[in-house]
Backbone as CSV, one residue per row, in Angstrom:
resi,resn,N_x,N_y,N_z,CA_x,CA_y,CA_z,C_x,C_y,C_z
1,MET,-20.078,13.805,-1.062,-20.228,15.339,-0.841,-19.119,16.073,-1.486
2,ASN,-19.478,17.066,-2.220,-18.484,17.941,-2.847,-17.652,17.379,-3.783
3,ASN,-18.000,16.162,-4.316,-17.084,15.512,-5.343,-17.137,16.266,-6.699
4,ASP,-18.201,17.102,-6.868,-18.348,17.890,-8.099,-17.910,19.379,-8.083
5,GLN,-17.014,19.660,-7.208,-16.490,20.943,-6.972,-15.845,21.340,-8.303
6,SER,-15.829,22.735,-8.412,-15.122,23.326,-9.627,-13.673,23.210,-9.304
7,SER,-12.944,23.065,-10.388,-11.381,23.139,-10.113,-10.932,24.451,-9.763
8,GLU,-11.871,25.418,-9.806,-11.416,26.792,-9.320,-11.393,26.972,-7.792
9,SER,-12.112,26.021,-7.191,-12.051,26.059,-5.712,-10.668,26.039,-5.046
10,VAL,-10.469,26.830,-3.990,-9.103,26.788,-3.515,-8.859,25.634,-2.652
11,VAL,-9.898,24.961,-2.261,-9.695,23.692,-1.493,-10.728,22.631,-2.119
12,LEU,-10.222,21.495,-2.552,-11.013,20.594,-3.298,-11.336,19.493,-2.311
13,ARG,-12.475,18.910,-2.264,-12.855,17.791,-1.450,-13.302,16.598,-2.332
14,GLU,-12.769,15.405,-2.013,-13.206,14.218,-2.624,-13.495,13.109,-1.529
15,ASP,-14.682,12.481,-1.563,-14.997,11.419,-0.636,-14.842,10.129,-1.299
16,LYS,-14.200,9.172,-0.632,-13.976,7.817,-1.109,-14.150,6.743,0.000
17,ALA,-15.322,6.183,0.098,-15.646,5.131,1.058,-15.347,5.358,2.414
18,GLY,-15.509,6.487,2.965,-15.225,6.846,4.291,-14.034,7.721,4.580
19,ALA,-13.307,7.840,3.465,-12.085,8.819,3.540,-12.287,10.075,2.758
20,VAL,-11.905,11.192,3.445,-12.116,12.476,2.729,-10.556,12.956,2.326
21,TYR,-10.542,13.432,1.087,-9.189,13.930,0.559,-9.476,15.503,0.361
22,LEU,-8.634,16.313,1.039,-8.714,17.719,0.901,-7.481,18.199,0.157
23,THR,-7.577,18.850,-1.002,-6.432,19.279,-1.727,-6.435,20.731,-1.714
24,LEU,-5.353,21.297,-1.267,-5.034,22.784,-1.431,-4.866,23.081,-2.887
25,ASN,-5.579,24.054,-3.447,-5.709,24.136,-4.890,-5.277,25.558,-5.372
26,ARG,-4.147,25.990,-4.991,-3.578,27.180,-5.565,-2.314,26.844,-6.127
27,PRO,-2.204,26.110,-7.085,-0.870,25.638,-7.629,0.034,26.685,-8.164
28,ASP,-0.577,27.758,-8.694,0.257,28.884,-9.111,0.834,29.762,-8.043
29,LYS,0.311,29.611,-6.801,0.780,30.268,-5.623,1.426,29.291,-4.620
30,PHE,1.754,28.200,-5.116,2.340,27.052,-4.249,1.388,26.762,-3.033
31,ASN,0.156,26.875,-3.290,-0.888,26.498,-2.301,-0.728,27.324,-0.990
32,THR,-0.260,28.608,-1.063,-0.221,29.481,0.098,-1.596,29.527,0.763
33,LEU,-1.577,29.810,2.060,-2.713,29.772,2.888,-3.287,31.215,3.015
34,SER,-3.958,31.639,1.878,-4.650,32.847,1.858,-5.817,32.875,2.854
35,GLU,-6.487,34.051,3.028,-7.586,34.095,3.814,-8.649,33.183,3.312
36,GLU,-8.806,33.237,1.999,-9.853,32.315,1.406,-9.617,30.850,1.630
37,VAL,-8.382,30.504,1.525,-8.007,29.074,1.710,-8.170,28.673,3.163
38,LEU,-7.872,29.470,4.146,-8.103,29.191,5.546,-9.481,28.973,5.813
39,ALA,-10.412,29.997,5.248,-11.797,29.943,5.463,-12.301,28.636,4.885
40,SER,-11.896,28.224,3.708,-12.453,27.116,3.117,-12.057,25.820,3.859
41,LEU,-10.863,25.792,4.230,-10.313,24.625,4.995,-11.131,24.502,6.325
42,GLN,-11.406,25.578,6.917,-12.096,25.555,8.216,-13.518,25.072,8.025
43,ARG,-14.208,25.438,6.887,-15.599,24.953,6.613,-15.493,23.461,6.417
44,GLU,-14.565,22.997,5.637,-14.465,21.507,5.388,-14.126,20.722,6.767
45,LEU,-13.281,21.241,7.571,-12.973,20.557,8.749,-14.186,20.496,9.782
46,ASP,-14.902,21.649,9.811,-15.998,21.680,10.626,-17.042,20.619,10.118
47,ALA,-17.256,20.551,8.782,-18.213,19.557,8.320,-17.768,18.223,8.577
48,ILE,-16.514,17.941,8.417,-15.899,16.619,8.677,-16.108,16.171,10.124
49,ALA,-15.861,17.128,11.059,-15.962,16.834,12.473,-17.374,16.483,12.870
50,ALA,-18.336,17.024,12.153,-19.739,16.690,12.410,-20.347,15.471,11.744
51,ASP,-19.499,14.804,10.861,-19.919,13.664,10.076,-19.512,12.378,10.599
52,PRO,-20.458,11.552,11.152,-19.995,10.299,11.765,-19.553,9.271,10.691
53,ALA,-19.796,9.461,9.441,-19.377,8.561,8.452,-17.948,8.649,7.937
54,VAL,-17.370,9.853,8.314,-16.058,10.010,7.934,-15.046,9.293,8.832
55,ARG,-14.057,8.576,8.324,-13.207,7.716,9.112,-11.759,8.005,8.972
56,CYS,-11.368,8.915,7.939,-9.926,9.295,7.803,-9.983,10.414,6.796
57,VAL,-8.970,11.314,6.981,-8.730,12.534,6.207,-7.423,12.534,5.708
58,VAL,-7.232,12.957,4.459,-5.940,13.198,3.824,-5.895,14.635,3.308
59,ILE,-4.765,15.361,3.654,-4.607,16.723,3.224,-3.330,16.724,2.260
60,LYS,-3.513,17.224,1.113,-2.456,17.342,0.212,-2.568,18.543,-0.623
61,GLY,-1.442,18.760,-1.532,-1.452,20.065,-2.261,-1.314,19.710,-3.780
62,SER,-1.872,20.597,-4.510,-1.839,20.501,-5.929,-0.571,21.105,-6.647
63,GLY,-0.219,20.822,-7.813,0.981,21.402,-8.395,2.324,20.963,-7.914
64,ARG,3.144,21.844,-7.737,4.630,21.537,-7.495,5.056,21.172,-6.056
65,GLY,4.103,21.529,-5.059,4.494,21.242,-3.793,3.195,21.243,-2.742
66,PHE,3.482,21.021,-1.593,2.333,20.825,-0.620,1.847,22.144,-0.163
67,CYS,2.682,23.083,0.354,2.166,24.390,0.794,3.399,25.228,1.248
68,ALA,3.341,26.496,0.704,4.486,27.425,0.974,4.091,28.365,2.113
69,GLY,3.141,28.058,2.934,2.821,28.910,4.068,1.829,30.028,3.696
70,HIS,1.913,31.074,4.517,1.005,32.133,4.396,1.313,33.016,3.064
71,ASP,0.267,33.608,2.558,0.445,34.460,1.340,1.046,35.803,1.689
72,LEU,2.237,35.940,1.453,3.057,37.075,1.943,2.484,38.331,1.249
73,ARG,2.270,38.309,-0.011,1.777,39.490,-0.800,0.441,39.849,-0.140
74,GLU,-0.463,39.010,0.118,-1.776,39.360,0.728,-1.478,40.000,2.060
75,MET,-0.547,39.502,2.954,-0.323,39.967,4.199,0.195,41.383,4.111
76,ARG,1.000,41.663,3.178,1.688,43.022,2.965,0.652,44.095,2.498
77,SER,-0.365,43.525,1.933,-1.340,44.459,1.398,-2.387,44.968,2.554
78,HIS,-2.165,44.304,3.789,-3.026,44.747,4.859,-2.110,45.037,6.155
79,PRO,-1.333,46.173,6.042,-0.361,46.405,7.185,-1.074,46.945,8.373
80,ASP,-1.830,46.079,9.078,-2.586,46.500,10.233,-2.449,45.413,11.291
81,HIS,-2.173,45.822,12.465,-1.937,44.945,13.610,-3.135,43.968,13.864
82,SER,-4.300,44.562,13.886,-5.498,43.821,14.179,-5.706,42.727,13.066
83,TYR,-5.424,43.125,11.802,-5.519,42.194,10.729,-4.642,40.926,10.937
84,TYR,-3.488,41.225,11.275,-2.493,40.134,11.448,-2.815,39.223,12.702
85,GLN,-3.429,39.882,13.720,-3.967,39.120,14.837,-5.026,38.125,14.443
86,GLU,-6.001,38.743,13.656,-7.100,37.890,13.161,-6.634,36.744,12.241
87,LEU,-5.692,37.161,11.313,-5.117,36.141,10.382,-4.494,34.941,11.052
88,PHE,-3.647,35.315,12.048,-2.943,34.069,12.864,-4.029,33.449,13.691
89,ARG,-4.934,34.102,14.193,-5.931,33.472,15.001,-6.719,32.382,14.099
90,ASN,-7.085,32.857,13.004,-7.878,31.857,12.035,-6.947,30.723,11.575
91,CYS,-5.736,30.997,11.349,-4.784,29.900,10.913,-4.691,28.979,12.188
92,SER,-4.479,29.542,13.329,-4.276,28.603,14.521,-5.519,27.806,14.751
93,ARG,-6.759,28.369,14.479,-8.036,27.632,14.502,-8.014,26.422,13.630
94,VAL,-7.573,26.672,12.379,-7.432,25.519,11.425,-6.608,24.582,11.934
95,MET,-5.347,24.761,12.427,-4.450,23.851,12.898,-4.999,23.042,14.149
96,LYS,-5.719,23.785,15.050,-6.287,23.059,16.175,-7.407,22.176,15.762
97,SER,-8.156,22.627,14.676,-9.257,21.821,14.147,-8.738,20.556,13.597
98,VAL,-7.507,20.489,12.958,-6.915,19.368,12.352,-6.588,18.378,13.559
99,VAL,-5.967,18.812,14.534,-5.636,18.098,15.765,-6.855,17.518,16.349
100,GLY,-7.901,18.282,16.387,-9.096,17.968,17.141,-10.128,17.130,16.342
101,LEU,-9.908,16.836,15.082,-10.760,16.024,14.401,-10.877,14.652,15.008
102,PRO,-11.974,13.972,14.995,-12.186,12.740,15.696,-11.684,11.531,14.981
103,VAL,-11.051,11.756,13.773,-10.466,10.682,12.964,-9.047,11.020,12.569
104,PRO,-8.217,10.085,12.175,-6.832,10.344,11.800,-6.802,11.265,10.626
105,VAL,-5.647,12.091,10.612,-5.484,13.017,9.556,-4.048,12.739,8.904
106,ILE,-4.050,12.466,7.658,-2.687,12.143,7.091,-2.351,13.415,6.119
107,ALA,-1.085,13.872,6.251,-0.544,14.810,5.348,0.280,14.029,4.315
108,GLN,-0.237,14.257,2.984,0.487,13.700,1.829,1.345,14.821,1.342
109,VAL,2.744,14.803,1.498,3.639,15.883,1.227,4.516,15.571,0.062
110,HIS,4.454,16.394,-0.930,5.358,16.352,-1.967,5.884,17.826,-2.101
111,GLY,7.090,17.972,-2.826,7.752,19.125,-2.942,8.129,19.863,-1.567
112,MET,7.640,21.110,-1.350,8.035,21.813,-0.170,6.828,22.083,0.726
113,ALA,7.083,21.926,2.023,6.257,22.437,3.122,6.971,23.392,4.017
114,VAL,6.494,24.543,3.741,7.215,25.807,4.280,6.403,26.570,5.267
115,ALA,7.025,26.986,6.382,6.377,27.880,7.312,5.097,27.380,7.761
116,ALA,3.910,27.973,7.487,2.669,27.586,7.938,2.259,26.226,7.206
117,GLY,3.020,25.931,6.092,2.706,24.647,5.398,3.419,23.641,6.166
118,CYS,4.482,23.814,6.728,5.174,22.981,7.611,4.402,22.685,8.871
119,GLN,3.842,23.842,9.421,2.918,23.756,10.552,1.711,22.815,10.254
120,LEU,1.164,22.989,9.056,-0.022,22.165,8.684,0.344,20.665,8.713
121,ALA,1.468,20.359,8.118,1.855,18.984,8.074,2.189,18.475,9.491
122,ALA,2.845,19.228,10.386,3.247,18.873,11.655,1.999,18.739,12.615
123,SER,0.810,19.382,12.141,-0.394,19.186,12.910,-1.234,18.013,12.638
124,CYS,-0.883,17.339,11.539,-1.505,16.046,11.207,-0.982,14.896,11.980
125,ASP,-1.873,13.940,12.104,-1.458,12.730,12.853,-0.380,11.968,12.264
126,LEU,-0.382,11.837,10.959,0.619,11.153,10.206,1.030,11.986,9.060
127,VAL,2.347,11.852,8.626,2.905,12.579,7.504,3.644,11.480,6.575
128,ILE,3.077,11.361,5.443,3.739,10.498,4.422,4.349,11.409,3.460
129,ALA,5.626,11.357,3.185,6.345,12.271,2.430,7.041,11.599,1.209
130,ALA,7.053,12.282,0.038,7.774,11.817,-1.084,9.294,12.036,-0.688
131,GLN,10.165,11.200,-1.315,11.613,11.290,-1.076,12.137,12.726,-1.335
132,SER,11.614,13.364,-2.308,12.188,14.663,-2.705,11.591,15.826,-1.855
133,ALA,10.632,15.551,-0.936,9.956,16.635,-0.171,11.063,17.273,0.735
134,SER,10.770,18.543,1.161,11.555,19.181,2.036,10.747,20.044,2.943
135,PHE,11.246,20.399,4.155,10.528,21.035,5.218,11.333,22.224,5.798
136,GLY,10.703,23.225,5.944,11.380,24.446,6.550,10.375,25.414,7.188
137,VAL,11.000,26.256,8.046,10.208,27.265,8.727,11.105,28.601,8.536
138,SER,10.978,29.107,7.254,12.005,30.085,6.948,11.606,31.564,6.944
139,GLY,10.582,31.816,7.731,10.215,33.242,7.920,11.356,34.132,8.459
140,ILE,12.233,33.551,9.191,13.383,34.334,9.704,14.185,34.990,8.589
141,ASN,14.164,34.377,7.406,14.828,34.966,6.288,14.315,36.281,5.735
142,VAL,13.057,36.541,6.073,12.444,37.799,5.645,12.001,38.646,6.886
143,GLY,12.775,38.350,8.005,12.593,39.197,9.148,11.314,38.767,10.019
144,LEU,10.831,37.559,9.882,9.568,37.144,10.562,9.945,35.818,11.218
145,PHE,10.019,35.744,12.539,10.128,34.413,13.187,8.892,33.687,13.086
146,CYS,8.935,32.428,12.670,7.693,31.665,12.525,7.170,31.195,13.819
147,SER,6.459,32.087,14.621,6.061,31.773,15.953,4.996,30.769,16.044
148,THR,3.943,30.925,15.170,2.835,30.026,15.190,3.211,28.677,14.665
149,PRO,3.880,28.590,13.551,4.459,27.245,13.181,5.320,26.621,14.268
150,ALA,5.893,27.349,15.130,6.785,26.849,16.088,6.000,25.976,17.046
151,VAL,4.849,26.301,17.284,3.921,25.572,18.247,3.781,24.145,17.786
152,ALA,3.339,23.895,16.540,3.246,22.527,16.039,4.583,21.791,15.812
153,LEU,5.494,22.518,15.388,6.895,22.012,15.038,7.515,21.443,16.387
154,SER,7.464,22.244,17.454,8.127,21.920,18.707,7.418,20.820,19.419
155,ARG,6.245,20.549,18.925,5.465,19.357,19.456,5.730,18.080,18.629
156,SER,6.464,18.175,17.542,6.675,17.097,16.667,8.062,16.634,16.694
157,ILE,9.057,17.506,16.893,10.357,17.206,17.150,10.975,17.830,18.338
158,SER,12.284,17.566,18.587,12.832,17.996,19.841,12.931,19.588,19.767
159,PRO,12.706,20.244,20.859,12.805,21.672,20.970,14.037,22.233,20.338
160,LYS,15.264,21.644,20.608,16.543,22.223,20.091,16.623,22.038,18.583
161,ARG,16.054,21.015,18.124,16.078,20.907,16.585,15.045,21.811,15.969
162,ALA,13.868,21.989,16.675,12.926,22.913,16.174,13.461,24.395,16.151
163,PHE,14.130,24.715,17.232,14.594,26.086,17.439,15.614,26.337,16.310
164,ASP,16.459,25.340,16.034,17.477,25.395,15.004,16.869,25.801,13.745
165,MET,15.889,25.025,13.334,15.214,25.278,12.047,14.550,26.742,12.075
166,LEU,13.919,27.114,13.165,13.254,28.350,13.223,14.273,29.576,13.237
167,VAL,15.427,29.349,13.846,16.275,30.574,13.880,17.273,30.624,12.720
168,THR,17.380,29.588,12.020,18.289,29.504,10.873,17.537,29.659,9.619
169,GLY,16.329,29.201,9.606,15.498,29.073,8.201,15.961,28.013,7.325
170,GLU,16.993,27.117,7.845,17.393,26.129,6.970,16.293,24.912,6.754
171,PHE,16.326,24.288,5.578,15.392,23.266,5.343,16.075,21.854,5.630
172,ILE,15.136,20.998,5.936,15.591,19.600,6.080,14.874,18.717,4.996
173,ASP,15.646,17.674,4.589,14.977,16.774,3.561,14.089,15.748,4.308
174,ALA,13.497,14.894,3.446,12.497,14.008,3.963,13.093,13.007,4.883
175,ASP,14.320,12.444,4.439,14.943,11.503,5.304,15.324,12.034,6.727
176,THR,15.707,13.303,6.755,16.031,13.878,8.113,14.744,14.131,8.832
177,ALA,13.597,14.613,8.144,12.403,14.778,8.839,11.999,13.544,9.377
178,LEU,12.141,12.345,8.792,11.761,11.129,9.201,12.595,10.730,10.630
179,GLU,13.819,11.014,10.389,14.688,10.635,11.533,14.379,11.575,12.810
180,TRP,13.926,12.746,12.542,13.688,13.691,13.651,12.317,13.496,14.148
181,GLY,11.356,12.798,13.478,10.021,12.563,13.994,8.992,13.402,13.400
182,LEU,9.271,14.292,12.428,8.362,15.189,11.779,7.424,14.451,10.748
183,VAL,8.116,13.418,10.206,7.463,12.497,9.137,7.379,11.189,9.692
184,SER,6.261,10.416,9.315,6.140,9.117,9.746,6.616,8.045,8.773
185,THR,6.536,8.438,7.393,6.954,7.510,6.399,7.523,8.269,5.168
186,VAL,8.565,7.835,4.590,9.155,8.408,3.337,9.053,7.290,2.247
187,VAL,8.596,7.725,1.173,8.575,6.785,-0.040,9.066,7.424,-1.262
188,ALA,9.307,6.667,-2.234,9.683,7.131,-3.559,8.678,8.142,-4.071
189,ASP,9.056,9.144,-4.859,8.129,10.031,-5.361,6.928,9.401,-6.106
190,ALA,7.234,8.411,-6.898,6.260,7.781,-7.638,5.296,6.903,-6.939
191,GLU,5.653,6.632,-5.699,4.901,5.662,-4.813,4.040,6.452,-3.758
192,LEU,4.034,7.807,-3.781,3.449,8.591,-2.753,1.889,8.284,-2.650
193,GLU,1.188,8.423,-3.787,-0.213,8.287,-3.809,-0.694,6.899,-3.294
194,ALA,0.102,5.826,-3.785,-0.142,4.527,-3.498,0.097,4.298,-1.950
195,ALA,1.161,4.835,-1.398,1.484,4.638,0.021,0.350,5.262,0.870
196,VAL,-0.116,6.449,0.527,-1.300,7.067,1.193,-2.427,6.223,1.142
197,ALA,-2.783,5.713,-0.067,-3.979,4.951,-0.261,-3.878,3.758,0.637
198,ASN,-2.714,3.062,0.657,-2.579,1.820,1.493,-2.697,2.113,2.945
199,LYS,-2.214,3.316,3.467,-2.464,3.672,4.768,-3.926,3.825,5.172
200,VAL,-4.558,4.617,4.255,-5.927,4.835,4.427,-6.821,3.600,4.508
201,ASP,-6.401,2.583,3.561,-7.163,1.352,3.577,-6.933,0.643,4.838
202,THR,-5.678,0.684,5.401,-5.385,0.029,6.646,-6.251,0.588,7.811
203,ILE,-6.323,1.891,7.783,-7.166,2.594,8.919,-8.600,2.166,8.711
204,LEU,-9.183,2.204,7.455,-10.468,1.896,7.160,-10.801,0.382,7.546
205,SER,-9.812,-0.473,7.574,-10.114,-1.823,7.822,-10.298,-2.074,9.384
206,LYS,-9.997,-1.035,10.319,-10.120,-1.106,11.683,-11.592,-0.801,12.154
207,SER,-11.742,-1.026,13.398,-13.030,-0.642,13.961,-13.141,0.860,13.977
208,PRO,-14.105,1.406,13.329,-14.396,2.834,13.379,-14.456,3.423,14.831
209,ALA,-15.156,2.788,15.700,-15.272,3.234,17.082,-13.982,3.336,17.698
210,ALA,-13.182,2.219,17.574,-11.876,2.167,18.217,-10.981,3.306,17.844
211,VAL,-10.874,3.492,16.549,-10.155,4.591,15.985,-10.495,5.978,16.663
212,ARG,-11.745,6.176,16.697,-12.251,7.365,17.250,-11.919,7.498,18.782
213,PHE,-12.087,6.542,19.443,-11.686,6.456,20.800,-10.198,6.766,21.007
214,GLY,-9.447,6.235,20.108,-7.939,6.457,20.188,-7.529,7.872,19.896
215,LYS,-8.240,8.462,18.827,-7.889,9.858,18.552,-8.275,10.768,19.665
216,ALA,-9.427,10.418,20.278,-9.838,11.344,21.400,-8.977,11.208,22.649
217,MET,-8.245,10.062,22.708,-7.311,9.906,23.865,-5.959,10.337,23.602
218,PHE,-5.343,10.125,22.368,-4.053,10.334,22.171,-3.385,11.601,22.422
219,HIS,-3.949,12.663,21.753,-3.371,14.098,21.869,-3.677,14.666,23.190
220,PRO,-4.798,14.604,23.879,-4.924,15.205,25.244,-3.999,14.589,26.126
221,GLN,-3.788,13.202,26.278,-3.031,12.733,27.251,-1.525,13.123,27.145
222,ARG,-1.030,13.530,26.053,0.296,13.956,25.897,0.607,15.271,26.625
223,GLN,-0.579,16.007,26.946,-0.399,17.359,27.740,-0.509,17.173,29.157
224,MET,-0.692,15.964,29.706,-1.097,15.710,31.061,0.143,15.099,31.805
225,ALA,0.050,15.253,33.076,0.988,14.596,34.047,0.691,13.048,33.997
226,LEU,1.728,12.276,34.168,1.673,10.866,34.050,0.498,10.186,34.691
227,ALA,0.276,10.469,36.009,-0.810,9.939,36.729,-2.222,10.337,36.101
228,ASP,-2.342,11.548,35.754,-3.547,12.028,35.037,-3.761,11.413,33.714
229,ALA,-2.771,11.203,32.988,-2.820,10.590,31.675,-3.208,9.176,31.813
230,TYR,-2.761,8.447,32.810,-3.319,7.033,32.877,-4.702,7.054,33.364
231,ASP,-5.155,7.889,34.249,-6.485,7.917,34.540,-7.467,8.217,33.410
232,PHE,-7.008,9.178,32.653,-7.820,9.558,31.390,-7.803,8.495,30.474
233,ALA,-6.687,7.856,30.168,-6.625,6.771,29.150,-7.386,5.497,29.689
234,GLY,-7.352,5.246,30.958,-8.073,4.149,31.469,-9.554,4.285,31.269
235,ASN,-10.093,5.501,31.610,-11.438,5.763,31.461,-11.926,5.695,29.979
236,ILE,-11.191,6.171,29.053,-11.521,6.031,27.630,-11.414,4.482,27.225
237,MET,-10.418,3.775,27.757,-10.343,2.398,27.369,-11.539,1.565,27.883
238,ALA,-11.967,1.897,29.078,-13.135,1.291,29.595,-14.431,1.543,28.813
239,ASP,-14.539,2.784,28.352,-15.687,3.183,27.445,-15.500,2.347,26.154
240,ASN,-14.334,2.293,25.576,-14.202,1.572,24.355,-14.527,0.051,24.611
241,MET,-14.264,-0.555,25.773,-14.408,-1.949,26.038,-15.903,-2.126,26.018
242,MET,-16.795,-1.102,26.293,-18.182,-1.327,26.358,-18.777,-1.196,25.025
243,SER,-18.054,-0.851,23.972,-18.655,-0.652,22.598,-18.883,-1.952,21.954
244,PRO,-19.965,-1.990,21.070,-20.277,-3.250,20.355,-19.107,-3.773,19.612
245,ASP,-18.173,-2.797,19.074,-17.025,-3.265,18.255,-16.027,-4.019,19.001
246,ALA,-15.807,-3.580,20.257,-14.897,-4.285,21.128,-15.401,-5.687,21.520
247,SER,-16.699,-5.890,21.777,-17.330,-7.135,21.924,-17.156,-8.072,20.810
248,GLU,-17.449,-7.515,19.590,-17.419,-8.250,18.296,-15.958,-8.613,17.972
249,GLY,-15.028,-7.686,18.172,-13.630,-7.955,17.876,-12.981,-9.043,18.766
250,ILE,-13.282,-8.972,19.989,-12.740,-10.068,20.904,-13.333,-11.357,20.621
251,ASP,-14.649,-11.367,20.498,-15.407,-12.558,20.165,-14.750,-13.283,18.828
252,ALA,-14.591,-12.349,17.860,-14.116,-12.825,16.591,-12.760,-13.410,16.774
253,PHE,-11.929,-12.738,17.521,-10.551,-13.197,17.687,-10.621,-14.638,18.486
254,LEU,-11.384,-14.770,19.465,-11.504,-15.976,20.140,-12.033,-17.145,19.257
255,ALA,-12.935,-16.807,18.322,-13.583,-17.705,17.349,-12.699,-17.919,16.088
256,LYS,-11.594,-17.224,16.096,-10.700,-17.332,14.913,-11.541,-17.037,13.528
257,ARG,-12.310,-15.851,13.677,-12.989,-15.388,12.443,-12.780,-13.905,12.318
258,LYS,-13.063,-13.442,11.156,-12.882,-11.961,10.855,-14.096,-11.215,11.500
259,PRO,-13.735,-10.017,12.194,-14.785,-9.260,12.758,-15.459,-8.396,11.744
260,VAL,-16.760,-8.134,12.130,-17.692,-7.262,11.371,-17.923,-6.054,12.095
261,TRP,-17.285,-4.854,11.732,-17.490,-3.784,12.516,-18.714,-2.986,12.223
262,GLU,-19.288,-2.215,13.214,-20.348,-1.243,13.038,-19.871,-0.141,12.045
263,GLN,-20.711,0.286,11.211,-20.569,1.327,10.319,-21.377,2.537,10.646
264,PRO,-20.832,3.462,11.466,-21.683,4.640,11.856,-21.954,5.653,10.743
265,GLY,-23.137,6.150,10.851,-23.526,7.191,9.880,-23.974,6.557,8.591
266,ARG,-24.310,5.233,8.361,-24.573,4.639,7.194,-26.002,3.864,7.435
């Protein structure tokens, strides 16, 4: 689907054997999240959420970097409070859709991930970053506290480190982002695409049903009290145990053979 898109599209989609690659495609604007980009991303995320054949998603940027955040020039051309409310509402919907997708989402980050670009990376389940990548929420430098990026950032790293980044506008490098928990893996720049492909292949080798059960469980339980989280997780694990893939996987393990997973949507 959408593999023949024009290179003029602001978000490119490529499907590869169950994985969907979404590329922010405004390289001359550092892939800023214009209204058009947000709308295009939302359409793709909605389509992916409804497609049982999709098993993993990768979000990346074209050109020199991942994403420089909102399009400030576009924002200044609409000095209206209701416009800004709608813009940030739409951006927040995109971020929530990333978190809410039923399959893992990987951010492939090179260059800079700034402000809402850092928010987008933080909203993904995994972040694989090039060694030279950097992360910042630097709105404070232009008189704008990155309030909506703070939501995702403060859920990925400690509140004090997040607030430090937000109130100073200072950037952190990939190794620091890894140490702080914003990034899951750092690789040499030349190895970034291969590292992402390897991670995708690993996810695709697992039970599609189990991965979807896991994604449905993981984020909601983090917002629950301990006892509620265990009740919620236990019910989902019981549902997972009743799936054909769990029966097949356990039987294959006991028989010392390779499991054959069900392929939904095919």
